PDB file with SEQRES, HELIX, SHEET and CRYST1 records, atoms N, CA, C and O in Angstrom:
SEQRES   1 A   83  MET ALA ASN ILE ILE PRO ASN SER GLN PRO LEU VAL LYS          
SEQRES   2 A   83  ASN LEU PHE GLY SER PRO SER SER VAL ASP GLU GLY ASP          
SEQRES   3 A   83  LYS ILE ASP SER LEU CYS ASP GLN LEU GLN VAL GLU GLU          
SEQRES   4 A   83  ASN THR GLN LEU ALA VAL ARG ASN ALA GLN LYS GLU ILE          
SEQRES   5 A   83  HIS GLU LYS ARG LEU GLU GLU LEU ARG LYS GLN GLN GLU          
SEQRES   6 A   83  TYR LEU LYS GLU THR ASN TRP LYS TYR LYS PRO ALA ASP          
SEQRES   7 A   83  SER LEU ILE GLY LEU                                          
HELIX    1 AA1 SER A    8  PHE A   16  1                                   9    
HELIX    2 AA2 VAL A   22  THR A   70  1                                  49    
HELIX    3 AA3 ASN A   71  LYS A   73  5                                   3    
HELIX    4 AA4 ALA A   77  LEU A   80  1                                   4    
CRYST1    1.000    1.000    1.000  90.00  90.00  90.00 P 1           1          
ATOM      1  N   MET A   1       0.849  -1.171   0.000  1.00  0.00           N  
ATOM      2  CA  MET A   1       0.000   0.000   0.000  1.00  0.00           C  
ATOM      3  C   MET A   1       0.888   1.225   0.000  1.00  0.00           C  
ATOM      4  O   MET A   1       1.929   1.248   0.657  1.00  0.00           O  
ATOM      5  N   ALA A   2       0.481   2.234  -0.731  1.00  0.00           N  
ATOM      6  CA  ALA A   2       1.268   3.455  -0.847  1.00  0.00           C  
ATOM      7  C   ALA A   2       1.287   4.189   0.485  1.00  0.00           C  
ATOM      8  O   ALA A   2       0.341   4.109   1.269  1.00  0.00           O  
ATOM      9  N   ASN A   3       2.359   4.894   0.723  1.00  0.00           N  
ATOM     10  CA  ASN A   3       2.473   5.697   1.924  1.00  0.00           C  
ATOM     11  C   ASN A   3       1.433   6.803   1.867  1.00  0.00           C  
ATOM     12  O   ASN A   3       1.321   7.489   0.850  1.00  0.00           O  
ATOM     13  N   ILE A   4       0.673   6.991   2.931  1.00  0.00           N  
ATOM     14  CA  ILE A   4      -0.420   7.964   2.926  1.00  0.00           C  
ATOM     15  C   ILE A   4       0.115   9.377   2.794  1.00  0.00           C  
ATOM     16  O   ILE A   4      -0.435  10.176   2.036  1.00  0.00           O  
ATOM     17  N   ILE A   5       1.170   9.697   3.511  1.00  0.00           N  
ATOM     18  CA  ILE A   5       1.783  11.022   3.407  1.00  0.00           C  
ATOM     19  C   ILE A   5       3.154  10.814   2.778  1.00  0.00           C  
ATOM     20  O   ILE A   5       4.083  10.369   3.452  1.00  0.00           O  
ATOM     21  N   PRO A   6       3.290  11.135   1.475  1.00  0.00           N  
ATOM     22  CA  PRO A   6       4.522  10.823   0.766  1.00  0.00           C  
ATOM     23  C   PRO A   6       5.768  11.433   1.412  1.00  0.00           C  
ATOM     24  O   PRO A   6       6.813  10.786   1.471  1.00  0.00           O  
ATOM     25  N   ASN A   7       5.666  12.644   1.885  1.00  0.00           N  
ATOM     26  CA  ASN A   7       6.808  13.298   2.489  1.00  0.00           C  
ATOM     27  C   ASN A   7       6.334  13.923   3.790  1.00  0.00           C  
ATOM     28  O   ASN A   7       5.597  14.909   3.779  1.00  0.00           O  
ATOM     29  N   SER A   8       6.750  13.357   4.898  1.00  0.00           N  
ATOM     30  CA  SER A   8       6.234  13.828   6.179  1.00  0.00           C  
ATOM     31  C   SER A   8       6.943  15.081   6.669  1.00  0.00           C  
ATOM     32  O   SER A   8       6.513  15.675   7.658  1.00  0.00           O  
ATOM     33  N   GLN A   9       8.006  15.497   6.012  1.00  0.00           N  
ATOM     34  CA  GLN A   9       8.720  16.697   6.438  1.00  0.00           C  
ATOM     35  C   GLN A   9       7.838  17.946   6.416  1.00  0.00           C  
ATOM     36  O   GLN A   9       7.851  18.687   7.399  1.00  0.00           O  
ATOM     37  N   PRO A  10       7.075  18.225   5.362  1.00  0.00           N  
ATOM     38  CA  PRO A  10       6.218  19.416   5.392  1.00  0.00           C  
ATOM     39  C   PRO A  10       5.204  19.366   6.530  1.00  0.00           C  
ATOM     40  O   PRO A  10       4.880  20.396   7.120  1.00  0.00           O  
ATOM     41  N   LEU A  11       4.708  18.180   6.835  1.00  0.00           N  
ATOM     42  CA  LEU A  11       3.748  18.041   7.918  1.00  0.00           C  
ATOM     43  C   LEU A  11       4.386  18.402   9.246  1.00  0.00           C  
ATOM     44  O   LEU A  11       3.800  19.129  10.048  1.00  0.00           O  
ATOM     45  N   VAL A  12       5.591  17.892   9.479  1.00  0.00           N  
ATOM     46  CA  VAL A  12       6.286  18.185  10.725  1.00  0.00           C  
ATOM     47  C   VAL A  12       6.598  19.670  10.812  1.00  0.00           C  
ATOM     48  O   VAL A  12       6.438  20.277  11.871  1.00  0.00           O  
ATOM     49  N   LYS A  13       7.033  20.250   9.729  1.00  0.00           N  
ATOM     50  CA  LYS A  13       7.324  21.680   9.722  1.00  0.00           C  
ATOM     51  C   LYS A  13       6.061  22.488   9.987  1.00  0.00           C  
ATOM     52  O   LYS A  13       6.098  23.496  10.693  1.00  0.00           O  
ATOM     53  N   ASN A  14       4.935  22.042   9.414  1.00  0.00           N  
ATOM     54  CA  ASN A  14       3.691  22.769   9.593  1.00  0.00           C  
ATOM     55  C   ASN A  14       3.201  22.681  11.035  1.00  0.00           C  
ATOM     56  O   ASN A  14       2.712  23.664  11.592  1.00  0.00           O  
ATOM     57  N   LEU A  15       3.333  21.509  11.632  1.00  0.00           N  
ATOM     58  CA  LEU A  15       2.854  21.338  12.993  1.00  0.00           C  
ATOM     59  C   LEU A  15       3.698  22.106  14.006  1.00  0.00           C  
ATOM     60  O   LEU A  15       3.173  22.666  14.968  1.00  0.00           O  
ATOM     61  N   PHE A  16       5.000  22.126  13.781  1.00  0.00           N  
ATOM     62  CA  PHE A  16       5.890  22.739  14.755  1.00  0.00           C  
ATOM     63  C   PHE A  16       6.519  24.031  14.248  1.00  0.00           C  
ATOM     64  O   PHE A  16       7.321  24.645  14.953  1.00  0.00           O  
ATOM     65  N   GLY A  17       6.168  24.449  13.040  1.00  0.00           N  
ATOM     66  CA  GLY A  17       6.739  25.659  12.459  1.00  0.00           C  
ATOM     67  C   GLY A  17       5.923  26.887  12.799  1.00  0.00           C  
ATOM     68  O   GLY A  17       5.034  26.854  13.651  1.00  0.00           O  
ATOM     69  N   SER A  18       6.240  27.948  12.128  1.00  0.00           N  
ATOM     70  CA  SER A  18       5.537  29.208  12.373  1.00  0.00           C  
ATOM     71  C   SER A  18       4.161  29.188  11.724  1.00  0.00           C  
ATOM     72  O   SER A  18       3.948  28.448  10.763  1.00  0.00           O  
ATOM     73  N   PRO A  19       3.223  29.984  12.226  1.00  0.00           N  
ATOM     74  CA  PRO A  19       1.876  30.023  11.647  1.00  0.00           C  
ATOM     75  C   PRO A  19       1.856  30.615  10.245  1.00  0.00           C  
ATOM     76  O   PRO A  19       0.833  30.529   9.566  1.00  0.00           O  
ATOM     77  N   SER A  20       2.932  31.200   9.801  1.00  0.00           N  
ATOM     78  CA  SER A  20       2.942  31.814   8.475  1.00  0.00           C  
ATOM     79  C   SER A  20       3.127  30.807   7.356  1.00  0.00           C  
ATOM     80  O   SER A  20       3.093  31.182   6.184  1.00  0.00           O  
ATOM     81  N   SER A  21       3.320  29.547   7.684  1.00  0.00           N  
ATOM     82  CA  SER A  21       3.519  28.529   6.645  1.00  0.00           C  
ATOM     83  C   SER A  21       2.165  27.990   6.182  1.00  0.00           C  
ATOM     84  O   SER A  21       1.912  26.787   6.252  1.00  0.00           O  
ATOM     85  N   VAL A  22       1.313  28.871   5.719  1.00  0.00           N  
ATOM     86  CA  VAL A  22      -0.042  28.525   5.294  1.00  0.00           C  
ATOM     87  C   VAL A  22      -0.015  27.698   4.015  1.00  0.00           C  
ATOM     88  O   VAL A  22      -0.848  26.807   3.850  1.00  0.00           O  
ATOM     89  N   ASP A  23       0.914  27.967   3.112  1.00  0.00           N  
ATOM     90  CA  ASP A  23       0.983  27.235   1.850  1.00  0.00           C  
ATOM     91  C   ASP A  23       1.162  25.744   2.085  1.00  0.00           C  
ATOM     92  O   ASP A  23       0.513  24.930   1.428  1.00  0.00           O  
ATOM     93  N   GLU A  24       2.028  25.382   3.009  1.00  0.00           N  
ATOM     94  CA  GLU A  24       2.247  23.965   3.290  1.00  0.00           C  
ATOM     95  C   GLU A  24       0.994  23.355   3.898  1.00  0.00           C  
ATOM     96  O   GLU A  24       0.649  22.211   3.604  1.00  0.00           O  
ATOM     97  N   GLY A  25       0.316  24.114   4.742  1.00  0.00           N  
ATOM     98  CA  GLY A  25      -0.933  23.626   5.324  1.00  0.00           C  
ATOM     99  C   GLY A  25      -1.992  23.417   4.265  1.00  0.00           C  
ATOM    100  O   GLY A  25      -2.742  22.442   4.318  1.00  0.00           O  
ATOM    101  N   ASP A  26      -2.061  24.328   3.298  1.00  0.00           N  
ATOM    102  CA  ASP A  26      -3.009  24.177   2.200  1.00  0.00           C  
ATOM    103  C   ASP A  26      -2.689  22.948   1.361  1.00  0.00           C  
ATOM    104  O   ASP A  26      -3.590  22.241   0.910  1.00  0.00           O  
ATOM    105  N   LYS A  27      -1.406  22.700   1.156  1.00  0.00           N  
ATOM    106  CA  LYS A  27      -1.003  21.520   0.383  1.00  0.00           C  
ATOM    107  C   LYS A  27      -1.412  20.253   1.109  1.00  0.00           C  
ATOM    108  O   LYS A  27      -1.899  19.304   0.494  1.00  0.00           O  
ATOM    109  N   ILE A  28      -1.215  20.240   2.410  1.00  0.00           N  
ATOM    110  CA  ILE A  28      -1.583  19.056   3.192  1.00  0.00           C  
ATOM    111  C   ILE A  28      -3.092  18.872   3.183  1.00  0.00           C  
ATOM    112  O   ILE A  28      -3.582  17.752   3.042  1.00  0.00           O  
ATOM    113  N   ASP A  29      -3.832  19.965   3.334  1.00  0.00           N  
ATOM    114  CA  ASP A  29      -5.295  19.875   3.280  1.00  0.00           C  
ATOM    115  C   ASP A  29      -5.753  19.349   1.926  1.00  0.00           C  
ATOM    116  O   ASP A  29      -6.664  18.526   1.840  1.00  0.00           O  
ATOM    117  N   SER A  30      -5.117  19.832   0.883  1.00  0.00           N  
ATOM    118  CA  SER A  30      -5.464  19.382  -0.461  1.00  0.00           C  
ATOM    119  C   SER A  30      -5.159  17.897  -0.625  1.00  0.00           C  
ATOM    120  O   SER A  30      -5.957  17.156  -1.199  1.00  0.00           O  
ATOM    121  N   LEU A  31      -4.008  17.466  -0.123  1.00  0.00           N  
ATOM    122  CA  LEU A  31      -3.629  16.058  -0.203  1.00  0.00           C  
ATOM    123  C   LEU A  31      -4.607  15.199   0.596  1.00  0.00           C  
ATOM    124  O   LEU A  31      -5.016  14.132   0.140  1.00  0.00           O  
ATOM    125  N   CYS A  32      -4.976  15.663   1.777  1.00  0.00           N  
ATOM    126  CA  CYS A  32      -5.938  14.915   2.591  1.00  0.00           C  
ATOM    127  C   CYS A  32      -7.284  14.819   1.877  1.00  0.00           C  
ATOM    128  O   CYS A  32      -7.925  13.769   1.905  1.00  0.00           O  
ATOM    129  N   ASP A  33      -7.711  15.898   1.243  1.00  0.00           N  
ATOM    130  CA  ASP A  33      -8.954  15.884   0.492  1.00  0.00           C  
ATOM    131  C   ASP A  33      -8.893  14.890  -0.658  1.00  0.00           C  
ATOM    132  O   ASP A  33      -9.844  14.146  -0.896  1.00  0.00           O  
ATOM    133  N   GLN A  34      -7.774  14.881  -1.366  1.00  0.00           N  
ATOM    134  CA  GLN A  34      -7.607  13.950  -2.481  1.00  0.00           C  
ATOM    135  C   GLN A  34      -7.645  12.511  -1.986  1.00  0.00           C  
ATOM    136  O   GLN A  34      -8.275  11.653  -2.603  1.00  0.00           O  
ATOM    137  N   LEU A  35      -6.969  12.250  -0.872  1.00  0.00           N  
ATOM    138  CA  LEU A  35      -6.954  10.894  -0.330  1.00  0.00           C  
ATOM    139  C   LEU A  35      -8.345  10.472   0.130  1.00  0.00           C  
ATOM    140  O   LEU A  35      -8.737   9.316  -0.038  1.00  0.00           O  
ATOM    141  N   GLN A  36      -9.082  11.402   0.703  1.00  0.00           N  
ATOM    142  CA  GLN A  36     -10.438  11.094   1.147  1.00  0.00           C  
ATOM    143  C   GLN A  36     -11.339  10.776  -0.041  1.00  0.00           C  
ATOM    144  O   GLN A  36     -12.124   9.829   0.009  1.00  0.00           O  
ATOM    145  N   VAL A  37     -11.231  11.557  -1.099  1.00  0.00           N  
ATOM    146  CA  VAL A  37     -12.023  11.307  -2.299  1.00  0.00           C  
ATOM    147  C   VAL A  37     -11.661   9.955  -2.897  1.00  0.00           C  
ATOM    148  O   VAL A  37     -12.542   9.197  -3.303  1.00  0.00           O  
ATOM    149  N   GLU A  38     -10.371   9.653  -2.954  1.00  0.00           N  
ATOM    150  CA  GLU A  38      -9.924   8.371  -3.499  1.00  0.00           C  
ATOM    151  C   GLU A  38     -10.442   7.213  -2.657  1.00  0.00           C  
ATOM    152  O   GLU A  38     -10.901   6.207  -3.197  1.00  0.00           O  
ATOM    153  N   GLU A  39     -10.369   7.351  -1.347  1.00  0.00           N  
ATOM    154  CA  GLU A  39     -10.850   6.298  -0.458  1.00  0.00           C  
ATOM    155  C   GLU A  39     -12.358   6.103  -0.611  1.00  0.00           C  
ATOM    156  O   GLU A  39     -12.835   4.969  -0.661  1.00  0.00           O  
ATOM    157  N   ASN A  40     -13.104   7.197  -0.683  1.00  0.00           N  
ATOM    158  CA  ASN A  40     -14.557   7.097  -0.865  1.00  0.00           C  
ATOM    159  C   ASN A  40     -14.907   6.451  -2.195  1.00  0.00           C  
ATOM    160  O   ASN A  40     -15.848   5.662  -2.280  1.00  0.00           O  
ATOM    161  N   THR A  41     -14.150   6.786  -3.229  1.00  0.00           N  
ATOM    162  CA  THR A  41     -14.378   6.202  -4.552  1.00  0.00           C  
ATOM    163  C   THR A  41     -14.112   4.700  -4.526  1.00  0.00           C  
ATOM    164  O   THR A  41     -14.898   3.917  -5.059  1.00  0.00           O  
ATOM    165  N   GLN A  42     -13.010   4.302  -3.909  1.00  0.00           N  
ATOM    166  CA  GLN A  42     -12.684   2.882  -3.825  1.00  0.00           C  
ATOM    167  C   GLN A  42     -13.742   2.121  -3.032  1.00  0.00           C  
ATOM    168  O   GLN A  42     -14.102   0.998  -3.387  1.00  0.00           O  
ATOM    169  N   LEU A  43     -14.233   2.729  -1.967  1.00  0.00           N  
ATOM    170  CA  LEU A  43     -15.278   2.094  -1.168  1.00  0.00           C  
ATOM    171  C   LEU A  43     -16.558   1.929  -1.980  1.00  0.00           C  
ATOM    172  O   LEU A  43     -17.204   0.883  -1.917  1.00  0.00           O  
ATOM    173  N   ALA A  44     -16.923   2.946  -2.734  1.00  0.00           N  
ATOM    174  CA  ALA A  44     -18.121   2.874  -3.569  1.00  0.00           C  
ATOM    175  C   ALA A  44     -17.971   1.791  -4.639  1.00  0.00           C  
ATOM    176  O   ALA A  44     -18.918   1.052  -4.910  1.00  0.00           O  
ATOM    177  N   VAL A  45     -16.803   1.697  -5.238  1.00  0.00           N  
ATOM    178  CA  VAL A  45     -16.558   0.680  -6.267  1.00  0.00           C  
ATOM    179  C   VAL A  45     -16.651  -0.715  -5.656  1.00  0.00           C  
ATOM    180  O   VAL A  45     -17.268  -1.609  -6.235  1.00  0.00           O  
ATOM    181  N   ARG A  46     -16.037  -0.904  -4.482  1.00  0.00           N  
ATOM    182  CA  ARG A  46     -16.102  -2.208  -3.818  1.00  0.00           C  
ATOM    183  C   ARG A  46     -17.540  -2.591  -3.486  1.00  0.00           C  
ATOM    184  O   ARG A  46     -17.943  -3.738  -3.681  1.00  0.00           O  
ATOM    185  N   ASN A  47     -18.303  -1.638  -2.990  1.00  0.00           N  
ATOM    186  CA  ASN A  47     -19.701  -1.920  -2.662  1.00  0.00           C  
ATOM    187  C   ASN A  47     -20.503  -2.265  -3.912  1.00  0.00           C  
ATOM    188  O   ASN A  47     -21.326  -3.180  -3.892  1.00  0.00           O  
ATOM    189  N   ALA A  48     -20.265  -1.541  -4.988  1.00  0.00           N  
ATOM    190  CA  ALA A  48     -20.967  -1.823  -6.247  1.00  0.00           C  
ATOM    191  C   ALA A  48     -20.590  -3.206  -6.772  1.00  0.00           C  
ATOM    192  O   ALA A  48     -21.455  -3.953  -7.230  1.00  0.00           O  
ATOM    193  N   GLN A  49     -19.304  -3.550  -6.709  1.00  0.00           N  
ATOM    194  CA  GLN A  49     -18.869  -4.868  -7.164  1.00  0.00           C  
ATOM    195  C   GLN A  49     -19.485  -5.973  -6.315  1.00  0.00           C  
ATOM    196  O   GLN A  49     -19.865  -7.024  -6.832  1.00  0.00           O  
ATOM    197  N   LYS A  50     -19.581  -5.734  -5.019  1.00  0.00           N  
ATOM    198  CA  LYS A  50     -20.185  -6.725  -4.121  1.00  0.00           C  
ATOM    199  C   LYS A  50     -21.659  -6.924  -4.457  1.00  0.00           C  
ATOM    200  O   LYS A  50     -22.140  -8.056  -4.499  1.00  0.00           O  
ATOM    201  N   GLU A  51     -22.376  -5.827  -4.698  1.00  0.00           N  
ATOM    202  CA  GLU A  51     -23.789  -5.936  -5.062  1.00  0.00           C  
ATOM    203  C   GLU A  51     -23.972  -6.690  -6.372  1.00  0.00           C  
ATOM    204  O   GLU A  51     -24.861  -7.534  -6.487  1.00  0.00           O  
ATOM    205  N   ILE A  52     -23.137  -6.388  -7.357  1.00  0.00           N  
ATOM    206  CA  ILE A  52     -23.215  -7.067  -8.655  1.00  0.00           C  
ATOM    207  C   ILE A  52     -22.938  -8.555  -8.486  1.00  0.00           C  
ATOM    208  O   ILE A  52     -23.618  -9.388  -9.085  1.00  0.00           O  
ATOM    209  N   HIS A  53     -21.945  -8.887  -7.676  1.00  0.00           N  
ATOM    210  CA  HIS A  53     -21.595 -10.286  -7.430  1.00  0.00           C  
ATOM    211  C   HIS A  53     -22.753 -11.023  -6.757  1.00  0.00           C  
ATOM    212  O   HIS A  53     -23.087 -12.146  -7.133  1.00  0.00           O  
ATOM    213  N   GLU A  54     -23.361 -10.382  -5.761  1.00  0.00           N  
ATOM    214  CA  GLU A  54     -24.491 -11.003  -5.065  1.00  0.00           C  
ATOM    215  C   GLU A  54     -25.675 -11.214  -6.010  1.00  0.00           C  
ATOM    216  O   GLU A  54     -26.366 -12.228  -5.915  1.00  0.00           O  
ATOM    217  N   LYS A  55     -25.917 -10.268  -6.918  1.00  0.00           N  
ATOM    218  CA  LYS A  55     -26.995 -10.434  -7.894  1.00  0.00           C  
ATOM    219  C   LYS A  55     -26.709 -11.602  -8.829  1.00  0.00           C  
ATOM    220  O   LYS A  55     -27.608 -12.370  -9.169  1.00  0.00           O  
ATOM    221  N   ARG A  56     -25.440 -11.729  -9.243  1.00  0.00           N  
ATOM    222  CA  ARG A  56     -25.066 -12.860 -10.110  1.00  0.00           C  
ATOM    223  C   ARG A  56     -25.289 -14.189  -9.396  1.00  0.00           C  
ATOM    224  O   ARG A  56     -25.825 -15.138  -9.969  1.00  0.00           O  
ATOM    225  N   LEU A  57     -24.863 -14.237  -8.124  1.00  0.00           N  
ATOM    226  CA  LEU A  57     -25.050 -15.475  -7.364  1.00  0.00           C  
ATOM    227  C   LEU A  57     -26.527 -15.820  -7.220  1.00  0.00           C  
ATOM    228  O   LEU A  57     -26.906 -16.985  -7.342  1.00  0.00           O  
ATOM    229  N   GLU A  58     -27.352 -14.832  -6.964  1.00  0.00           N  
ATOM    230  CA  GLU A  58     -28.782 -15.072  -6.836  1.00  0.00           C  
ATOM    231  C   GLU A  58     -29.371 -15.585  -8.152  1.00  0.00           C  
ATOM    232  O   GLU A  58     -30.198 -16.498  -8.153  1.00  0.00           O  
ATOM    233  N   GLU A  59     -28.946 -15.000  -9.261  1.00  0.00           N  
ATOM    234  CA  GLU A  59     -29.418 -15.453 -10.575  1.00  0.00           C  
ATOM    235  C   GLU A  59     -28.969 -16.889 -10.847  1.00  0.00           C  
ATOM    236  O   GLU A  59     -29.737 -17.686 -11.386  1.00  0.00           O  
ATOM    237  N   LEU A  60     -27.738 -17.221 -10.481  1.00  0.00           N  
ATOM    238  CA  LEU A  60     -27.253 -18.595 -10.664  1.00  0.00           C  
ATOM    239  C   LEU A  60     -28.034 -19.569  -9.783  1.00  0.00           C  
ATOM    240  O   LEU A  60     -28.323 -20.688 -10.206  1.00  0.00           O  
ATOM    241  N   ARG A  61     -28.373 -19.158  -8.580  1.00  0.00           N  
ATOM    242  CA  ARG A  61     -29.180 -20.021  -7.707  1.00  0.00           C  
ATOM    243  C   ARG A  61     -30.553 -20.277  -8.320  1.00  0.00           C  
ATOM    244  O   ARG A  61     -31.063 -21.396  -8.269  1.00  0.00           O  
ATOM    245  N   LYS A  62     -31.147 -19.237  -8.899  1.00  0.00           N  
ATOM    246  CA  LYS A  62     -32.451 -19.398  -9.550  1.00  0.00           C  
ATOM    247  C   LYS A  62     -32.351 -20.364 -10.727  1.00  0.00           C  
ATOM    248  O   LYS A  62     -33.216 -21.220 -10.913  1.00  0.00           O  
ATOM    249  N   GLN A  63     -31.291 -20.220 -11.519  1.00  0.00           N  
ATOM    250  CA  GLN A  63     -31.100 -21.108 -12.665  1.00  0.00           C  
ATOM    251  C   GLN A  63     -30.879 -22.545 -12.206  1.00  0.00           C  
ATOM    252  O   GLN A  63     -31.398 -23.483 -12.810  1.00  0.00           O  
ATOM    253  N   GLN A  64     -30.110 -22.711 -11.142  1.00  0.00           N  
ATOM    254  CA  GLN A  64     -29.857 -24.045 -10.611  1.00  0.00           C  
ATOM    255  C   GLN A  64     -31.159 -24.686 -10.127  1.00  0.00           C  
ATOM    256  O   GLN A  64     -31.413 -25.862 -10.388  1.00  0.00           O  
ATOM    257  N   GLU A  65     -31.965 -23.921  -9.434  1.00  0.00           N  
ATOM    258  CA  GLU A  65     -33.245 -24.439  -8.950  1.00  0.00           C  
ATOM    259  C   GLU A  65     -34.155 -24.835 -10.121  1.00  0.00           C  
ATOM    260  O   GLU A  65     -34.821 -25.868 -10.072  1.00  0.00           O  
ATOM    261  N   TYR A  66     -34.177 -24.012 -11.164  1.00  0.00           N  
ATOM    262  CA  TYR A  66     -34.981 -24.326 -12.349  1.00  0.00           C  
ATOM    263  C   TYR A  66     -34.503 -25.631 -12.997  1.00  0.00           C  
ATOM    264  O   TYR A  66     -35.311 -26.471 -13.393  1.00  0.00           O  
ATOM    265  N   LEU A  67     -33.186 -25.784 -13.096  1.00  0.00           N  
ATOM    266  CA  LEU A  67     -32.649 -27.005 -13.695  1.00  0.00           C  
ATOM    267  C   LEU A  67     -32.996 -28.235 -12.857  1.00  0.00           C  
ATOM    268  O   LEU A  67     -33.294 -29.296 -13.405  1.00  0.00           O  
ATOM    269  N   LYS A  68     -32.959 -28.096 -11.549  1.00  0.00           N  
ATOM    270  CA  LYS A  68     -33.341 -29.217 -10.687  1.00  0.00           C  
ATOM    271  C   LYS A  68     -34.808 -29.580 -10.888  1.00  0.00           C  
ATOM    272  O   LYS A  68     -35.165 -30.757 -10.943  1.00  0.00           O  
ATOM    273  N   GLU A  69     -35.655 -28.558 -10.997  1.00  0.00           N  
ATOM    274  CA  GLU A  69     -37.088 -28.789 -11.146  1.00  0.00           C  
ATOM    275  C   GLU A  69     -37.441 -29.400 -12.499  1.00  0.00           C  
ATOM    276  O   GLU A  69     -38.402 -30.164 -12.589  1.00  0.00           O  
ATOM    277  N   THR A  70     -36.696 -29.088 -13.537  1.00  0.00           N  
ATOM    278  CA  THR A  70     -37.035 -29.566 -14.884  1.00  0.00           C  
ATOM    279  C   THR A  70     -36.143 -30.707 -15.349  1.00  0.00           C  
ATOM    280  O   THR A  70     -36.229 -31.123 -16.505  1.00  0.00           O  
ATOM    281  N   ASN A  71     -35.307 -31.209 -14.489  1.00  0.00           N  
ATOM    282  CA  ASN A  71     -34.386 -32.281 -14.861  1.00  0.00           C  
ATOM    283  C   ASN A  71     -35.119 -33.543 -15.300  1.00  0.00           C  
ATOM    284  O   ASN A  71     -34.612 -34.270 -16.155  1.00  0.00           O  
ATOM    285  N   TRP A  72     -36.286 -33.823 -14.748  1.00  0.00           N  
ATOM    286  CA  TRP A  72     -37.031 -35.040 -15.069  1.00  0.00           C  
ATOM    287  C   TRP A  72     -37.480 -35.079 -16.524  1.00  0.00           C  
ATOM    288  O   TRP A  72     -37.792 -36.151 -17.043  1.00  0.00           O  
ATOM    289  N   LYS A  73     -37.517 -33.927 -17.191  1.00  0.00           N  
ATOM    290  CA  LYS A  73     -37.998 -33.861 -18.574  1.00  0.00           C  
ATOM    291  C   LYS A  73     -36.998 -34.412 -19.585  1.00  0.00           C  
ATOM    292  O   LYS A  73     -37.365 -34.711 -20.722  1.00  0.00           O  
ATOM    293  N   TYR A  74     -35.762 -34.545 -19.187  1.00  0.00           N  
ATOM    294  CA  TYR A  74     -34.707 -34.869 -20.151  1.00  0.00           C  
ATOM    295  C   TYR A  74     -34.042 -36.197 -19.810  1.00  0.00           C  
ATOM    296  O   TYR A  74     -33.913 -36.580 -18.647  1.00  0.00           O  
ATOM    297  N   LYS A  75     -33.628 -36.878 -20.863  1.00  0.00           N  
ATOM    298  CA  LYS A  75     -32.890 -38.119 -20.681  1.00  0.00           C  
ATOM    299  C   LYS A  75     -31.461 -37.781 -20.263  1.00  0.00           C  
ATOM    300  O   LYS A  75     -30.927 -36.751 -20.674  1.00  0.00           O  
ATOM    301  N   PRO A  76     -30.837 -38.631 -19.457  1.00  0.00           N  
ATOM    302  CA  PRO A  76     -29.441 -38.409 -19.089  1.00  0.00           C  
ATOM    303  C   PRO A  76     -28.529 -38.423 -20.327  1.00  0.00           C  
ATOM    304  O   PRO A  76     -28.749 -39.189 -21.265  1.00  0.00           O  
ATOM    305  N   ALA A  77     -27.524 -37.580 -20.311  1.00  0.00           N  
ATOM    306  CA  ALA A  77     -26.611 -37.475 -21.448  1.00  0.00           C  
ATOM    307  C   ALA A  77     -25.886 -38.783 -21.695  1.00  0.00           C  
ATOM    308  O   ALA A  77     -25.598 -39.113 -22.846  1.00  0.00           O  
ATOM    309  N   ASP A  78     -25.581 -39.543 -20.641  1.00  0.00           N  
ATOM    310  CA  ASP A  78     -24.886 -40.810 -20.805  1.00  0.00           C  
ATOM    311  C   ASP A  78     -25.702 -41.785 -21.663  1.00  0.00           C  
ATOM    312  O   ASP A  78     -25.145 -42.485 -22.509  1.00  0.00           O  
ATOM    313  N   SER A  79     -26.991 -41.828 -21.449  1.00  0.00           N  
ATOM    314  CA  SER A  79     -27.821 -42.766 -22.232  1.00  0.00           C  
ATOM    315  C   SER A  79     -27.941 -42.290 -23.690  1.00  0.00           C  
ATOM    316  O   SER A  79     -28.118 -43.111 -24.591  1.00  0.00           O  
ATOM    317  N   LEU A  80     -27.849 -41.011 -23.920  1.00  0.00           N  
ATOM    318  CA  LEU A  80     -27.947 -40.507 -25.286  1.00  0.00           C  
ATOM    319  C   LEU A  80     -26.689 -40.822 -26.101  1.00  0.00           C  
ATOM    320  O   LEU A  80     -26.770 -41.017 -27.314  1.00  0.00           O  
ATOM    321  N   ILE A  81     -25.545 -40.871 -25.452  1.00  0.00           N  
ATOM    322  CA  ILE A  81     -24.305 -41.160 -26.196  1.00  0.00           C  
ATOM    323  C   ILE A  81     -23.906 -42.631 -26.099  1.00  0.00           C  
ATOM    324  O   ILE A  81     -22.849 -43.021 -26.596  1.00  0.00           O  
ATOM    325  N   GLY A  82     -24.734 -43.437 -25.470  1.00  0.00           N  
ATOM    326  CA  GLY A  82     -24.521 -44.867 -25.453  1.00  0.00           C  
ATOM    327  C   GLY A  82     -23.624 -45.366 -24.343  1.00  0.00           C  
ATOM    328  O   GLY A  82     -23.054 -46.449 -24.474  1.00  0.00           O  
ATOM    329  N   LEU A  83     -23.474 -44.644 -23.277  1.00  0.00           N  
ATOM    330  CA  LEU A  83     -22.658 -45.125 -22.168  1.00  0.00           C  
ATOM    331  C   LEU A  83     -23.466 -45.853 -21.150  1.00  0.00           C  
ATOM    332  O   LEU A  83     -22.922 -46.322 -20.150  1.00  0.00           O  
TER     333      LEU A  83                                                      
END                                                                             
């Protein structure tokens, strides 16, 4: 996983430096905002993928149940090919 704060020196300088270092604080705020947006996006994608996967599984379960219910209508494949 990538380091959350690529260079911690500006952060340390901002925390313990003079209040006039507003530019570095703005950069850190911007970086934090970007990381938050990225994290929220990844979470949304994971949730969407999970929902899609669950829908696929439910559809496969329905198909499996249908095949079980209608299996009596068909001859076994082994008897059709002479085994």
